[in-house]
Structures are given as C-alpha cells and as structure tokens.
C-alpha positions as CSV (number, residue, x, y, z in Angstrom):
1,M,15.1,-10.9,8.3
2,Q,11.7,-9.7,8.6
3,F,10.9,-5.7,8.4
4,D,10.2,-3.9,11.6
5,E,6.7,-2.9,9.6
6,I,5.5,-6.2,9.4
7,E,6.6,-7.0,12.8
8,N,4.7,-4.2,14.0
9,R,1.2,-4.4,12.0
10,P,-2.0,-6.0,13.2
11,K,-1.3,-9.5,13.7
12,P,-4.1,-11.2,11.9
13,P,-5.8,-14.7,13.4
14,V,-4.6,-16.7,10.4
15,E,-1.1,-15.0,8.8
16,P,-2.2,-15.5,4.9
17,E,0.0,-17.5,2.4
18,I,0.4,-17.7,-1.2
19,V,2.0,-21.0,-2.5
20,V,5.0,-20.5,0.4
21,K,4.9,-16.8,0.7
22,S,4.2,-15.5,3.8
23,G,4.6,-12.3,6.1
24,F,2.9,-10.4,3.7
25,L,3.5,-6.3,4.7
26,Y,-0.3,-5.1,4.3
27,L,-3.3,-7.2,4.2
28,D,-6.9,-6.4,3.4
29,K,-10.3,-6.0,5.8
30,N,-10.7,-9.7,5.5
31,G,-6.6,-10.1,6.2
32,M,-5.6,-11.0,2.6
33,P,-2.6,-9.6,1.6
34,M,-3.3,-6.8,-0.6
35,V,-3.0,-6.9,-4.4
36,A,-2.5,-4.1,-7.0
37,L,-5.9,-3.5,-7.7
38,H,-6.1,-2.8,-3.5
39,W,-3.5,0.0,-4.6
40,E,-4.8,1.7,-7.4
41,K,-8.7,2.1,-6.1
42,Y,-6.7,3.5,-3.1
43,F,-5.0,6.2,-5.4
44,Q,-7.9,6.3,-7.5
45,H,-9.6,7.8,-3.8
46,I,-6.9,9.8,-2.6
47,C,-6.4,11.8,-6.1
48,E,-10.1,12.4,-6.2
49,K,-10.6,13.2,-3.1
50,Y,-7.4,15.9,-3.7
51,N,-9.1,17.2,-6.7
52,S,-11.8,18.1,-4.8
53,I,-10.6,20.2,-2.4
54,Y,-7.6,22.2,-4.0
55,K,-7.5,24.4,-7.5
56,V,-4.1,22.7,-8.8
57,Q,-5.2,19.2,-9.3
58,M,-3.1,16.5,-9.0
59,P,-2.2,14.7,-12.4
60,K,-3.1,10.6,-12.1
61,V,-0.8,8.5,-10.0
62,T,-0.9,4.7,-9.8
63,P,1.4,2.3,-7.8
64,H,3.0,2.1,-11.5
65,V,4.0,5.6,-11.6
66,C,5.6,5.1,-7.9
67,R,7.4,1.8,-9.1
68,H,9.3,4.4,-11.5
69,T,9.7,6.8,-9.1
70,Y,11.4,4.7,-7.1
71,C,13.7,3.4,-9.6
72,S,14.7,6.5,-11.0
73,N,15.4,8.3,-7.6
74,M,17.6,5.3,-6.4
75,A,20.0,5.0,-9.8
76,K,19.8,8.9,-9.5
77,R,20.9,8.4,-6.1
78,G,24.4,6.3,-7.1
79,M,22.6,2.8,-6.4
80,N,24.4,-0.1,-7.9
81,P,22.4,-1.1,-10.6
82,K,22.4,-4.9,-10.1
83,T,21.0,-4.2,-6.7
84,L,18.4,-2.3,-8.2
85,Q,17.6,-4.8,-10.5
86,Y,17.3,-7.1,-7.6
87,L,15.2,-5.1,-5.9
88,M,12.8,-4.2,-9.1
89,G,12.5,-7.8,-9.1
90,H,13.4,-7.6,-13.1
91,S,15.0,-10.4,-14.5
92,D,17.5,-7.9,-17.5
93,I,18.9,-5.5,-16.3
94,S,17.7,-4.0,-19.9
95,I,14.6,-3.6,-18.1
96,T,15.3,-1.7,-14.6
97,L,18.2,0.6,-16.4
98,N,15.8,1.6,-19.9
99,T,12.5,1.4,-18.9
100,Y,11.7,2.2,-15.1
101,T,15.0,4.6,-15.0
102,H,14.1,8.0,-16.4
103,V,17.1,10.6,-16.4
104,G,16.8,13.9,-18.1
105,F,18.8,17.5,-18.6
106,E,18.8,18.4,-15.4
107,D,20.4,14.9,-13.7
108,A,22.8,14.8,-16.2
109,K,24.2,18.5,-15.6
110,K,24.9,16.8,-11.9
111,E,26.3,14.2,-12.7
112,L,28.5,16.0,-14.6
113,D,29.5,18.8,-12.1
114,R,30.0,16.3,-10.1
115,V,32.9,14.3,-11.7
116,K,33.8,17.7,-12.7
117,K,34.2,18.2,-8.5
118,G,36.7,15.1,-8.4
119,E,39.3,16.0,-10.9
C-alpha cells in the first residue's frame, strides 16, 4: 500500500533506492531521499525567518521535537500503544511510553473526567 503523497509527488527520472527500499516520500533537488540533516536545516531556516519578522520568538523546533509531539498527541488520543510503538519504529514499548510520550496535569485531569463520565 502506498500513500497518495508518494503517488502524487514529481516522478524522478530514476527511482532512488537505498538497500532495497524505494518509494521515498520526499526527495532532495538531486532526486535523492531527504535525510535528517535536510530537515534540520529546513526547520532552522523557518525558525530564523519567523524570528526575524515577529517580536514573539519561536523556540527552537526540530524534527525530533515533532516526533515527540506526534507520539504524545497520538497517545493522548487513545491510539493503541503497540500500534504507536510500530509507527514510531521502536523495538521496545518503554521507549514509546516513557521517552516519547509526554503528559501533564491537564492531560491527567481530562482523562479522569473522561473515565468519570463513563461511569
């Protein structure tokens, strides 16, 4: 199964493959799969541009911060933890739940309210 984004992206002259992987979602200007360094630079550029325009400064946001946010949001919405572990690519559920999932007081309050309503 492929995503619509892959099917709709510009087709490279030659589909890049790494080991036996292909169908990468994002390619660089040379038609090669984008790597973490590409994304780090994009995020850095976006934050710098934003901060040069607006008084309220954007904190440093990285792709890794986005991974933590995604994982926390999916857990808060009730995604099955094993499914979330698979999507995150973690070999151990404790990494998913104890390192990448962040909850606070408001999250605990909402969950208690939800459980109370189910009584």
